[in-house]
C-alpha positions as CSV (number, residue, x, y, z in Angstrom):
1,M,-0.2,-0.3,0.2
2,I,1.3,3.4,-1.3
3,N,1.8,6.1,1.8
4,I,-0.1,8.9,0.5
5,K,1.9,11.2,3.4
6,K,5.3,10.1,2.4
7,G,5.0,10.9,-1.0
8,I,3.7,14.3,-0.6
9,Y,7.2,15.0,1.4
10,V,8.9,12.9,-1.4
11,T,7.6,15.2,-3.9
12,L,7.9,18.6,-2.0
13,L,11.9,17.9,-1.6
14,L,12.3,16.9,-4.7
15,G,10.3,20.3,-5.6
16,W,13.1,22.2,-3.3
17,L,16.0,20.3,-5.1
18,V,15.1,21.1,-8.3
19,I,14.5,24.9,-7.5
20,I,17.9,25.0,-5.2
21,F,19.4,23.6,-8.6
22,I,17.9,26.1,-11.0
23,S,18.9,28.8,-8.4
24,G,22.3,27.8,-8.5
25,V,23.1,27.5,-12.4
26,Y,21.6,30.8,-12.6
27,A,22.1,32.6,-9.7
28,K,25.9,32.3,-8.8
29,T,29.0,34.2,-7.9
30,I,31.6,34.8,-10.1
31,I,35.5,35.9,-8.6
32,V,37.7,37.8,-9.9
33,S,41.2,38.7,-8.8
34,P,44.0,41.7,-9.5
35,E,46.0,38.5,-11.2
36,M,43.7,39.0,-13.9
37,S,43.6,42.0,-16.5
38,L,40.6,44.2,-16.9
39,E,40.3,42.9,-20.3
40,E,40.1,39.5,-19.2
41,I,37.5,40.0,-16.2
42,G,35.4,42.0,-18.7
43,Q,35.2,39.1,-21.2
44,K,34.7,36.4,-18.2
45,I,31.6,38.6,-17.6
46,Q,30.4,38.5,-20.9
47,D,30.8,35.0,-21.2
48,E,29.4,34.1,-17.9
49,A,27.0,36.2,-16.1
50,V,23.4,36.3,-16.3
51,A,21.0,37.8,-14.1
52,G,21.3,37.4,-10.6
53,D,24.6,37.1,-10.7
54,I,27.3,38.7,-8.3
55,I,31.2,39.4,-9.6
56,K,32.9,39.7,-6.3
57,F,36.1,41.7,-7.0
58,E,39.1,40.1,-4.8
59,P,41.0,42.9,-2.8
60,G,44.0,44.7,-4.6
61,L,44.7,47.4,-7.5
62,Y,43.1,47.0,-10.7
63,R,44.6,48.9,-13.8
64,G,42.8,50.2,-17.1
65,T,40.1,50.0,-18.0
66,L,36.6,47.4,-17.1
67,H,34.3,48.4,-20.4
68,L,31.1,46.3,-20.6
69,K,28.7,46.0,-23.4
70,K,25.3,44.7,-23.7
71,L,25.3,42.7,-20.0
72,N,21.7,42.7,-19.1
73,G,20.0,41.3,-16.2
74,L,16.3,41.4,-14.8
75,D,14.7,43.9,-12.8
76,S,14.0,41.6,-10.0
77,K,17.5,39.9,-10.3
78,P,20.0,42.5,-11.5
79,I,23.4,41.5,-12.3
80,I,25.9,42.8,-9.2
81,L,29.6,44.2,-10.1
82,S,31.0,44.2,-6.4
83,G,34.0,44.8,-5.1
84,E,35.4,43.4,-1.4
85,P,37.4,46.2,0.6
86,G,40.5,47.3,-0.8
87,V,39.4,47.3,-4.2
88,I,40.7,49.9,-6.1
89,I,40.9,50.6,-10.0
90,D,43.5,52.8,-11.1
91,A,42.6,53.9,-15.2
92,R,46.0,54.8,-15.5
93,T,47.5,52.5,-17.2
94,E,51.6,52.1,-16.5
95,E,52.1,54.2,-19.9
96,D,49.7,56.4,-18.6
97,L,51.6,56.9,-15.4
98,Q,55.1,57.1,-16.4
99,E,53.9,60.3,-19.0
100,N,51.9,61.7,-16.0
101,K,48.3,61.5,-17.9
102,Y,44.5,60.0,-16.9
103,G,43.4,57.1,-17.9
104,G,40.2,56.6,-19.6
105,S,37.5,55.5,-17.7
106,S,37.5,53.0,-14.5
107,I,34.3,51.6,-15.4
108,I,32.2,52.2,-18.6
109,L,29.2,50.6,-19.3
110,E,26.8,50.4,-22.6
111,K,23.6,49.2,-23.8
112,S,23.3,47.6,-20.7
113,S,20.5,47.0,-18.3
114,N,19.8,46.2,-14.2
115,I,23.1,46.2,-13.2
116,T,24.6,47.5,-9.9
117,I,28.0,48.9,-9.5
118,E,29.2,48.7,-5.7
119,N,31.6,48.9,-2.8
120,F,34.7,50.4,-5.5
121,E,37.4,52.6,-5.3
122,L,37.6,54.5,-8.5
123,T,40.4,57.1,-9.4
124,G,42.9,58.3,-11.9
125,G,40.7,58.5,-15.2
126,Q,38.9,61.2,-17.0
127,R,35.7,59.5,-15.3
128,G,35.1,57.5,-12.8
129,I,32.1,55.7,-14.3
130,T,30.4,56.2,-17.9
131,L,27.1,54.9,-18.5
132,G,26.0,55.1,-22.2
133,Y,22.4,54.0,-23.5
134,C,21.6,52.0,-20.6
135,N,18.5,51.4,-18.3
136,N,17.9,50.9,-14.6
137,I,21.6,50.9,-13.2
138,T,22.6,51.2,-9.8
139,I,25.7,52.9,-8.5
140,R,26.2,53.0,-4.8
141,N,28.7,52.7,-2.1
142,N,31.4,53.7,-4.1
143,K,34.7,56.1,-3.4
144,I,35.1,57.7,-6.7
145,H,38.2,60.4,-6.5
146,H,41.2,62.4,-8.3
147,I,39.5,62.2,-11.7
148,R,39.8,65.0,-14.8
149,N,36.1,65.1,-15.8
150,Y,33.2,63.5,-14.1
151,G,32.9,61.2,-11.1
152,I,29.6,59.4,-12.8
153,M,28.6,60.6,-16.2
154,N,25.2,59.2,-17.5
155,Y,24.4,59.7,-21.1
156,K,21.5,58.8,-22.1
157,T,20.8,56.7,-19.9
158,N,17.2,56.0,-18.2
159,N,16.1,55.1,-14.8
160,T,19.9,55.9,-12.8
161,K,20.2,55.4,-8.9
162,I,23.1,57.0,-7.6
163,I,23.0,56.3,-4.3
164,N,25.5,56.9,-1.0
165,N,28.8,57.9,-3.0
166,Y,31.8,59.8,-2.0
167,I,32.9,61.7,-5.5
168,A,35.9,64.0,-5.0
169,Y,38.7,66.4,-6.6
170,S,37.0,66.7,-10.0
171,E,40.3,68.8,-11.8
172,V,38.4,70.2,-14.9
173,E,34.6,69.7,-14.6
174,H,32.4,68.2,-12.7
175,G,30.8,65.5,-9.6
176,I,28.0,64.1,-11.5
177,Y,26.9,64.8,-14.9
178,I,23.6,63.9,-16.3
179,S,23.8,64.5,-20.2
180,A,22.0,64.2,-23.3
181,S,18.9,62.8,-22.6
182,A,17.5,60.9,-19.3
183,K,14.6,60.1,-17.9
184,D,13.7,58.9,-13.8
185,I,17.1,59.6,-12.4
186,L,17.9,59.8,-8.1
187,I,20.9,61.1,-7.0
188,K,20.9,60.4,-3.4
189,D,23.1,60.5,0.0
190,N,25.9,61.0,-2.1
191,Y,28.8,63.3,-1.1
192,I,30.5,65.7,-3.5
193,R,32.8,67.6,-3.0
194,D,36.0,69.5,-4.8
195,T,35.3,69.8,-7.8
196,H,36.7,72.6,-10.7
197,I,32.8,73.6,-12.2
198,N,29.4,72.2,-10.9
199,G,28.9,69.7,-8.4
200,I,25.8,68.3,-10.3
201,H,25.5,69.4,-13.6
202,I,22.0,68.3,-15.8
203,N,22.4,69.2,-19.1
204,G,20.0,68.5,-22.2
205,E,16.5,66.8,-22.6
206,I,16.2,65.7,-18.7
207,D,12.8,64.8,-17.4
208,G,12.7,63.9,-13.8
209,V,15.6,64.0,-11.3
210,T,15.1,63.7,-7.9
211,I,17.9,64.8,-5.5
212,E,17.8,64.4,-2.0
213,G,19.6,64.5,0.8
214,N,23.5,65.2,-0.4
215,I,26.1,67.1,0.9
216,L,28.0,69.6,-1.6
217,Y,30.7,71.0,-0.6
218,R,33.2,73.1,-2.3
219,S,32.0,73.1,-5.8
220,G,34.1,75.4,-8.2
221,K,36.9,75.3,-6.2
222,Y,39.2,72.8,-6.6
223,P,42.0,72.9,-7.6
224,S,41.8,76.4,-7.9
225,P,38.7,79.0,-7.5
226,A,36.7,79.0,-11.1
227,G,33.2,79.3,-10.3
228,G,30.0,77.0,-10.8
229,A,27.5,75.8,-9.1
230,G,26.3,73.7,-6.5
231,I,23.8,72.2,-9.1
232,T,22.9,73.5,-12.7
233,V,20.0,72.8,-15.0
234,I,20.1,73.7,-18.5
235,N,19.5,73.4,-22.0
236,G,15.7,71.7,-22.0
237,A,16.0,69.8,-18.4
238,R,12.5,69.8,-16.5
239,N,11.0,68.1,-13.7
240,I,14.0,68.7,-11.0
241,K,13.4,67.9,-7.3
242,I,16.0,69.6,-5.1
243,I,14.8,68.2,-1.3
244,N,16.7,68.2,1.6
245,N,20.5,68.8,0.4
246,S,23.4,71.0,2.0
247,F,25.4,73.3,-0.2
248,L,28.2,74.2,1.8
249,D,31.4,76.9,0.8
250,I,30.3,77.1,-3.1
251,H,32.6,78.9,-5.7
252,G,29.9,80.2,-7.8
253,Q,26.1,79.6,-7.7
254,G,24.0,77.6,-5.3
255,F,22.0,76.7,-8.1
256,T,22.3,77.9,-11.7
257,L,18.7,77.7,-13.3
258,L,18.0,77.6,-16.8
259,G,15.4,74.6,-16.5
260,K,11.7,74.2,-16.2
261,D,9.5,72.9,-13.4
262,I,12.4,72.8,-10.5
263,I,11.7,72.6,-7.1
264,I,14.3,73.4,-4.0
265,K,12.8,72.4,-1.0
266,N,14.2,72.2,2.5
267,N,17.8,72.9,1.7
268,L,21.1,74.6,3.7
269,I,22.9,76.6,1.5
270,K,25.2,78.5,3.5
271,N,28.3,81.2,1.8
272,T,27.9,81.0,-2.0
273,R,30.5,83.1,-3.8
274,W,28.2,85.0,-5.9
275,S,24.2,83.9,-5.2
276,V,22.3,81.1,-3.7
277,I,20.0,81.0,-7.1
278,L,20.4,82.6,-10.3
279,V,17.7,82.6,-12.8
280,K,17.5,83.6,-16.3
281,G,17.0,82.3,-20.0
282,E,14.7,79.5,-20.1
283,A,13.8,78.7,-16.8
284,E,10.2,78.4,-16.3
285,N,8.1,77.4,-12.9
286,I,10.7,77.9,-10.4
287,T,9.9,77.2,-6.6
288,F,12.2,78.2,-3.4
289,T,10.4,77.1,-0.4
290,N,11.2,76.2,3.4
291,N,15.2,76.8,2.6
292,I,17.4,77.9,5.3
293,V,19.9,80.2,3.4
294,I,23.0,81.3,5.7
295,E,25.1,84.1,3.6
296,E,27.9,86.3,4.6
297,S,28.6,88.7,1.6
298,S,26.6,87.5,-1.4
299,I,22.9,88.6,-2.4
300,P,21.1,85.8,-2.3
301,L,18.4,85.8,-5.4
302,Q,19.6,86.8,-8.8
303,I,17.0,86.4,-11.7
304,E,16.0,88.0,-15.1
305,P,12.7,90.2,-13.9
306,T,11.0,88.7,-16.6
307,K,11.0,85.6,-14.8
308,L,9.7,86.6,-11.4
309,T,6.3,85.8,-12.8
310,T,6.7,81.8,-12.9
311,I,8.6,81.6,-9.6
312,N,7.4,81.3,-5.9
313,I,9.9,82.1,-3.5
314,D,8.4,81.9,0.4
315,N,8.8,80.6,3.8
316,N,12.9,80.7,4.2
317,F,14.8,81.7,6.8
318,Y,17.5,84.2,5.6
319,I,20.6,84.5,7.7
320,L,22.5,87.3,5.7
321,G,25.6,89.6,6.3
322,S,24.5,92.1,2.5
323,E,21.6,94.3,3.7
324,Y,20.2,92.9,0.0
325,I,18.2,90.1,-0.6
326,Y,17.4,90.3,-4.9
327,L,19.5,91.8,-7.7
328,D,18.0,92.7,-11.0
329,I,20.4,90.8,-13.4
330,N,19.2,93.0,-16.0
331,T,19.5,96.5,-14.6
332,Y,21.7,95.3,-11.3
333,K,19.3,97.4,-9.1
334,K,19.5,96.1,-5.7
335,Y,16.4,95.1,-3.3
336,K,16.5,95.5,0.7
337,P,13.9,92.3,2.1
338,S,11.3,94.6,2.8
339,E,11.6,96.1,-1.1
340,W,11.2,92.3,-2.0
341,I,8.4,91.4,-0.3
342,A,6.9,94.5,-2.0
343,K,7.0,92.8,-4.5
344,G,4.9,89.6,-3.4
345,F,8.0,87.5,-2.5
346,D,9.1,85.9,0.8
347,K,6.2,87.6,2.6
348,N,6.1,84.8,5.2
349,S,10.0,84.1,5.2
350,I,12.1,85.1,8.2
351,F,15.2,87.7,7.6
352,T,18.1,88.0,10.1
353,R,21.1,90.7,9.5
354,I,24.3,89.6,11.0
355,K,28.0,91.0,11.5
356,F,30.0,87.6,10.0
């Protein structure tokens, strides 16, 4: 006589073994080491990695560029490139070092999707990470420093998440560059410091960027003062939310705004060289509310007068060294807080003037 209960248990056990077997085949860990060249590592990843796999980089120094094309995970099972503690990818080859020049990018992803890049130290390149024609890439927990142009460049790539990275010492340009076209970008909890121009540069047909919880420090000051902004939005970029960030010691504007539908809310802005916001050109529908502004000398609000009809500025807390709050950038006329309020702005804001 057949034991039905025992048969059920056996069937369930076999089912679980099949699941475990399938998981082992289709979601595995691939180990790579500094003994391999990055070209060899790239080829191994292209040949072997499938959705759900983790590529573990063992500690040590890797030289050159990891260049990956058409590498695709799934939304629920990304392919994860993960550095163990002590992993450094220095984009400079031995020849670059001898000629005292930068390498290319430490990591390049092209036409790829559902990839996570995490826990790397990247240095020595024109760029730390370059994305081109990708979708749904997560860049998290990386240390990117001493690069020539951009810590992270996002070119024609949608649904990128840039989270909890340290980006520092960009000699010629920006910390993060969102370029050409993109949709639905998240830039969250990063520390971006010492860039030559902008901390974050958003340029082109970009629709939907959330910038939240970041610290931007000394934008426009490394390796020498050049000017720029904590964040620049230009050339058609729109639907930008800038919330709960800190902007400290910016050698230029806090925000250079030539985009549309921009919300700047709940930020701390302390000590910008030129102004807190510069609004001109294509700018439209700008909201600047609930921010704390501490300025030793600059006039915080510098705006083309024709743009005032599309701007909402209120409920801010200003601590100012200057007696002026607003500069008409066409006529260079300066306005005191009382005159600015009379124009219909910052009616519910608090103004405090002190000597620094």
